[in-house]
N, C-alpha and C positions, 0 to 999 in steps of 0.2 A: 837405269833402274826403271822397271815397268810400274805402271800405276797400281796394279794389284799388290805389289810389294809394299807400297805406302799404306794401303788399306789394311794389310795384314799386320802391320806394326802398331795399329791403333787398338788399344785394349777395349773390349766390349763392343766392337763394331758389328759383331754377328747378330745383335739383337735388332738392328734397324730393318733388315729385310723381313724379319718375322713380324715386327710391329706394323710395317707398311702393308703386309698381306692381311693382317687382322683388321686394320683400319679399312682397307678396301672391301673386305668381306662384310663388315658391319654396315658400311654406307650402302653397298649394293643391296644387301638384305633389306635395309630400311626403305630404299627406293622401291624395291619390289613390293613390299608390304603396303606402302603408300599408294602405289599404282593399282594394285588389285583391290584395295579397300575403298577406292573412290567410287561414288555412285555414278550412274549413267547420266544423270541430269547435269552434274558438274562437268563431265567430259564433253557433253554436247555444247555447253556454254563456252568452254575453252576452245572447242573445235570451230565455233562460229565467230570467234573474236576477229579474225582477219577480214571477214566478210562485212562486218558491221561498220 
């Protein structure tokens, strides 16, 4: 018996791929918003941390 046959026998398993896609999209959007809303001074401070 193949692995996919085991997954098909589980009731309600089809929601997990959808939930993981939604979770990824939410986290990706949050990171993008955080990245673009950060001011240039903070970016310069973080950029120079390894040099200090």
